N, C-alpha and C positions, 0 to 999 in steps of 0.2 A: 872205415878209413878216415882219417883226419888230415887236414890240409898241412902244408909244410911252410907256412908263413910264420914270420916273426911274434912273438907274443910280448908287445910292448904296452904297458896300461896307459890309459888315455886319462893324463894328467895335466890341470892347468898349466902347471910350471913349464910345460910343453908349448903352450901358446906364445908365453911371454918370451921364452928364448928364440921361437921361430920369428916374431916380431922383430926383435933386436937383431937377429942375423939377417935377415933377408928384408924388412922394411926399417932398419934402424933411425934412417933420416927423416922418415915421416913424422909430422909433427902432430903434438898434443898440446894445445892453447887453451889455457886456463883464466877465465875472468874469477881473481881472486875476492875473498871477503872484504878486503880493504880496497876494492875497486881498480886495483891495478891488474895488467895483463901479463902472464906468465907463459914463456914459451919452452917447451921441453920437447921430446920424440921419444920413439919407442924404445931406443937404445939407452937412453939415460932412464926410461921407467924402469928399464929391466935392472939396470946396475943399482938404482937407489931401492927396488924392492928387494935386491940380495942384501944390501945395508940393513934392511930393516928386519928381514928375517934373522940376521944375526944379531941384532939388537933386541929383538923379542927372544930369542934362544938365550942371550944374556940376563934378561928378565926373569928367566924361567918359564917360559910360554911352552907347554906342552904339546905334543900331537893330540889332536882331539880337543884341545882347551878351546873356549868361546873367547873370540875378542871382538868387543863392540864398536861400532862407530856413529856418531852422531855427526854427520858432516856434508857439505854440498858436493857438488860436481867440481872438483879439481883434480890437479896431477897427484896430490898426495893422497887423496881417497883413491885413485886409480893404482897408486902403488900399492896401497894396503889390499886391495883386491887380490893381487898377484903374492905378495909376500906372506899373508896369513893362510890363504888356502895352500899355496904351494910348500910351506915348511909342514904341512899336514894338520895345520889347525883349522878353526872353523870361522870365517869371517860373519859377523852378525852384525848388518845393516840396521840401525834402528831408524824409524820414521821420527825427525824431531818436531813434526808438526801434531803428533800425538798429545793428548792431556798428559801433564807430569805425573799423574797416577799410574797411565798406562806405560809409560817410558820405565818407572822404577818396577813395575810388575814385570815388564818384558825381560829387563837386563838381569832381575833376580830368578826369573823362571829359566831363562838362558845359562845361568850361572857364569856369567861373563867374568874373566879374571882380570881384564884391563879394558877400560873406556877411553877411546880417541874421538876428539872433539875440534871442531872448529870455534874460534873464538866467539861468533856470533851465537853461539849455543851453550857460552859459560855460564849464563845465568840460570839457565835450566839445569844444567849439570850440578851448578852448585846447590840447587834447588832438592834435589833428587838425591844428591850424594850421602846424607845421613840414612837414607832408606836402601843403601846398597852394602849391606856387610860383606858380601862375598868378594867385593871388588878390591883388588889389590893394589891399584893405581890408576891415575887419570894421566892422558898426554894431551896436550895442546898441541893442535897440527899447525904450528906455526914457527917464528923466530922467538928466541928469549926474548926481544925487545917487545914483541907483540904480546907477552903473555901480563903486563903491569895490570895489577888490579885483581887478578884471578885468585881466588882463595879455595885450595882444595887439597885434602891430605894426598902425600905422595904424588905432587904434581910434576909431571915430566914434560920436557921439551921437544917435539918432534924432531926438529932439524939438529938438535944436539944430540940425540939417539941416534940418529944416520951418521952425524959427524965423528962420532967416536967407533963406528962399525965400519968393518971391511966390505969391500964389494966384492970380495971373493966369497963365493957360495955355491955349494954343491946341491942342488933340489934333491931330497930324497925321494926314492922309489917304494911306493906302496900300492895296494889294491885300489883299482880305479872305482870301487863302489864306496871308497870313503868318503865321509861327509865333506863338503866344501865351503858352502855356505848356509846361513840361515836367516829366514825373512819370516816375520811374525804378520798375519793377515788379520784385519778387524772386519773382514766379512762375513764372519760367522757369528752364532750365537754365542754370548757370554764373554770370558776373557780373549784377547787376541791369541790365537793358535800359531805355533811355530811350524813352517814347511822347511825340511832339512834337505838341500840339495846335494848331489854327489859329484865327484869330478866326472864320472861317467854320462851322467844325465847332463850335466851342463855342456860337455864337449860335443855330445850329440846334437846338443839344442843349438850349438853356435854353427855346426855345418848346415842345419838347415837355414839359419838366419843368413848364411853368405850365398845360399844356393840361389839359382835365377828364379825359381818359384817360390822362395822363401821371402826374406827381405832383398835379396839380390845385392848383398853388402860387398862391395870390393875394394881394391886397392887404389881405384880411380875416385874414391867418393870422399868428399871433405863433409863430414856428419857433425851438425849442431844437435849435441844430445842434451835435449831440455828435459826429457823423463829423468827423474833423478836417481842418483844411484843408490839410493835407499829404498826405491821402488821396484821390486822384484829384480834385483841385478840390473837396473836401468834396461830391462826388457831383453837382457843378455848382450848387448851391444859392445860393452868393454871387452867381453871375451872374443865375440865375434870380430871386432874392430882388429883385434890383434892377431886372429886367425888369417885375416886377407890384408892388413896393413892398410886400414883406412886412416885417414887422418880425422881425429878426434876434438871437437871445439867444446869446451866444457864452460857452461856459462856461471857457474858459481851460485850466487844468491840473486844473480841479475836477470831475473824472469819476467821482468816488465815490458811491455810491449816495445818499446823504444829500444831496449837493450838488446832484446831478441833481433829487431830488424837492423841494428848497427852490428851485429856479430855475422848475421846471414850475409850481409853486404861487404864488410872488412875482410871476411875470411873464405869467401867463394864459396858458401856451403851448398852443396847441390842436392843434399838429402837431408833431412830432419825427424825428430820423433818426439810426439809429447801429447799431452791429455787434452782434450776441447777448451779446457778454460785458458789455456795459455795461447791457442789460437785466437781466442775470443778478444785477448788483449792486443795481440799483434795487429789483428786486422782495425778494432777501436783505433791504436795509434795511426794505423795507414790512413784510415777514412777521416781522422782528423788532421791530417797534415799530407793530404795527398797531393794539394797544390805545390808543396815544396820538395816533393820527393821524386826521385827518378826511380820508379820501378824496375826500369830496364837494367840497371845497375846490379841486381839479384840474379841470381843463376840457379835458384831453386827448382828442383825438377820432381823430387818425390818427397811426400811427406806421411809419416806413418802415424795413425791416430788410434788410439786404444784407451783404456781405462773405463769409458763410458762412449755412448756411440756420437758419432759426428754427425750434425744434422746436415741434411741436404743443402741447406744454405751455405754453410762452410764449404763444402765440396765445390759448390760452383763458384765461391768466392777464389778459391785456390785456383781454379781453372781461369776465370775470367781476369782477375788482378794479377796473378803471379804466374800464369801459364803451368802451374804445377799439378801433379797428379795425386790425388789423395787415396793413400792405402788404407784402408779399414782393417783392422787386425782385432782379434778377440783371443783372450785369456784370461788367466787370473794367476794369484801366487801359487797356486797348487798345480799350475798347468806350465811353470818355469819362465816366462807365461804364454809363449806362442804356440797357439793352437790352431787357429786357423787365420788365413791371409788373403785379403781382396785382388788377387792378382787375375788379370781377367783369360780366358780360353781364346784358342786361336779363331773360333767362330764369331768371338765378339770383336775381332779386328774390323775398323770402320764403322762400327756402330754409331748412329746418330749420338750428339752429345746428350740427350734427353734420356735415351734409352742406356746409355753407358753410366749416367747417374743413377739411374734405377738399380744398377748391378752395384754400385760404388757405394751405396747406403747400406747394402748388406755387409756383414763382418766376413764375407770371403768363404774359402773352401779349406777343408781340413788338409794340414801340410802333413806329407809324407813322416810317420811316427806316432800320430796323433789319429785316434780313430774318435768321432764324435756320433752320436745318436741322439733322438728325441724320443721320448716314451710317454705313454699315456697314466692315466692313473691307475689302471689296472696293471702296469708295468710291462705292457707289450708295446715294442716298437711302431712308430705311426709313420705314415706315407711320407715319401720326400714329394710333395706336390707344392710346396709354397704356401699352403694354406693351414693344413693341419699343425697344431702347436701344442708342445709339449714338454716335459722336463729335460734339460739338456745335459747329457752326460759324456763324460771323456774317458779314455785310457789309452796309455801309451808309456814309453820307456823314461818320459820326462813328467810324467803327471804322478801326484804324491799318491802313496799308497796308505798314509796315513799321517798324523800329527804328532809334532816333537813330544817324547816324553809319554806318548800314549793319550794325550788330550782328546777328548772327544769319541773316545772309543773306535770301534770298527767303523771305517766310513765306506769301504768299497762294498758293492752288492756281490751276490754270489759268483756273477760273471766277471768280476773285476772292474765294473765301472764306477767311475768316481762323479757324484751327483755335483754339480755345478752350482745349482741354485738360480740357475737363468731358465726360462721360458724362451722357446726359439721354435722358429720353422726350418725346413730345410728343402729346398727345390730339387728338380731333377738333375741339376748340375752339380749338387751339393754344396750351394751356397747355403750358408746359414744366416738366419737374420734373427737377432735377439729382440724377441717384442718386449720384455721386463725382466725383473728379477721376481721370482716368483713371489716375493714379500710384498713387492710394489704395484702387481697387476691389479687393475681395478674391476671388481665383481659387480656387475649391475644387471639385475633381474635375470640371472642366469648366464648373461654373456660376459665374455671378459673384453677389456677395453685396455689397449697398450698405451702405457703413460708415455713410453719412449716415442711412439708416433705422433702423440700430440704436441710434446716439446718440440720435436723437430719440425713440424710446421709452424708452431708459434715464432720460433727464432728466426723464420724467413720473413717476419714482417721486419720492415727497415727501420722502426723505432725501437726494437727489442733486442736488448743485451745478450739477456739469458732467461730461460722460463723452465719451471718445474711444474708437473701435474701430480696431484695426489687424489686419493679417493677420500671422500667425505661421506658421513653416514646420511642416508636417506630413508625416510620412513615408508616408501613405496618400492624403491628399487635396491634396497639395500646399500648401495655407492654409487654415487655419481662424482663424475671427475672435477676437480677445483684446478684452474689454471693460475699460477702464480708469475707474474711477469716483472722482471728487473729491466727499466729501460734504459736506453743508452743516454748519456750525459746530455743534458738540454733538452731531451726528448721526452714527450708525453704520450700515453696510449691509453684509451678508454675501454671498458668492457665491451661496448657496442662496438666499436671499431675493430676489436680484436676477433669477435665472434663473425663479425662480417668478413674479414679475412681469412679465417678458418673453413668458412662455408662453401662446400663444395670439393674441398680437399680431403675429406674424411666423411664416412656415412653421418646421417644427421644425428642418429641416437648416440653416437660417441661424441659428439662435441660436447666442450665443457659446460656444466650448469652455470658456472659463474666463473669471473676472472676478478683478481685483486692484485692492484700494482703493490710492488714492496722496494724499499730502499737496497736492499742487498738478497743474497740467498746464500744460506750456510752451505759449506762444504766439508767433506770428510777431509782426513789426512792425505789422502791420494787424490784430492782434485774433484771426488764424484759428489753429486747433489746428496744432501744429508736429509732424507726424506723422512726419517724416523723422527727427525727433531719437527720439520715442518707438519707431519701427522698430530704431533703432540700439540704444537703453537696452534692448529686449525681445527683441533678435535671438535670444539663447540660452534665452529662457523655454520650459521644457517644458510642453506641455498636457497634461493629466490623460489626454486620449482619445488620445493618440498611444501607440500600442503599442511603437515603436522605442525 
C-alpha cells in the first residue's frame, strides 16, 4: 500500500520562492568588489534571479548546460545560485584561486557555455579565454561603467542583461535528481575532479543545516558567510539561508581581519562560517588593536570552522575573547560538504571548560543522512574507542557516487562506502577526530604520528601565527616530524623555545625533531596548508637527530 501524499519534486526553485514569500524583507548585505556596501533582500534576489533566468534563456542556455562563475560572495553570485539551477541548468562555481592552467582545464572539462566573472578576476579570465574554445560568451558581473578596460570576445554586462529581462518567470518542474551544481575538488590525485550535486541531494542537505542538531540555522540569525560561494557551495548556507530566511552578510573580497570585524559589528552577526586561516587573521587584528576595540559590541555566538582542523587555541580564543562557541564540522566536496558537526549531547551540559574543549577539538558526530565508519588495512571496521584510527569512509544521499564524466573510475567499495582520504578515530559517542590526511600522516619506526595534533599544539604558543608539520626522511626511523613555524608580526620563536613549549603536551617520541621558522606558509586554493609543496621544499632537510 502506498501513501496518499502529494508528489512534488524537491527543487531549489522552491527555496527562493519560499524565501521571497515568507522572508522577503530579510536582508542580503554585500561588501562589493569596489568596496561599497549593497543592500538587498530575499524578495529582490528572487525577482532578479527570474530576470537572470529569462536572460539566460534569451542567450540560448539550455537545461543541463553548465554556466561557470568566477566570483566573490555578493548578491549577484547569490542570484546566480538560484537562477541557473532553477531553470534546469547547472551552476559551476570555479575557484579563482587555482592556477590559470587549472581554471582553463576545469572550464573545458565541464564544457561551460558561459563564464560570469567579477571584475577583480578580469585579468585571469582574459588570460585563460584563448584556451576556452567552447565558451560562447563572458559576462562581467557589474554595471557597464565598471567594465572599462576589459577585453574579451562576446563580452556582456550582467546588469544590462537583467535590465532587458522580465521579472516574470515560471520555474520549470523536472526530476529532483536533475543535476543542480558542479564543484571541482583538487583534493584528489591528478587533475581536479568534478562533484555533481542534484536538487534532491542539496535540498536534503539544506534541511540538515537548518536542523537544531545540524548547523541550527534559523530566521533569527544574521550570518556572516566568510566561506566562499565557490567553495563547496559555501557549505550549503545559501540554500539553507533561503530555506529558513536567515540574514546573509556577504563579505565579497574583503576577507582581512579588519573587514571581518567591521561586518560582524555593523551587521550584528551572531553566526559565522569560515576556514581557520580567516579566523587567524581576525584574531591577529583584534590582538593588535585590542586597546582601541570594544569587543562587547560584537554579538557573535556561534562560529562554524571546517576545511581544516581548528586548533584548540582558536577554540579557547573564541570562548575567552568573544564568548562564542566554535562548532567544528567535517566534510568535503564529495559530501556536499556537511558530514559531521560538533554539537554536544545532553550529558555534556555543564562540563568544565577544559573538558568541553576536549570535545570541541573533535570534528563532531555524524548527522542524520550520513553514515561514517573507520576501517583498518584489512578492510574491517575498527572499534569506536577513540584510540584506534583508520581510513574514514562515508555514505549517504548527499555523498558522491562518482566523479563527473566518470573521472577516477569506480570510487565506491562493494558496500557503497566512499573513501575520504582522511585518517580518523571514532569514540563511543560517535565523535570523529581527524588525525591526518592519509598522505600526510608521519610513519616513524612503525608508529604513526599525527601532524594535525602537533600543529594544534604549536599554534597555542603566544608568538605563533600558524604552523605546519611534515614528515622528513630519517635513516633510522624512516620519517620524523619537522615543525615549520610562521611567527606573528613582531614576534620571534626559537627551536628550543618551541620544543620546550610542546614538551609534556604530547608523547615524547612524537615531538618534532627540528623546528624551522619561515616567513610564510603556502596554502591551497581552499585555504588548507599546501603540504605537498612543503615536503618538496624541505625534501633534503637534514634533521639534527639523524646520525647518517
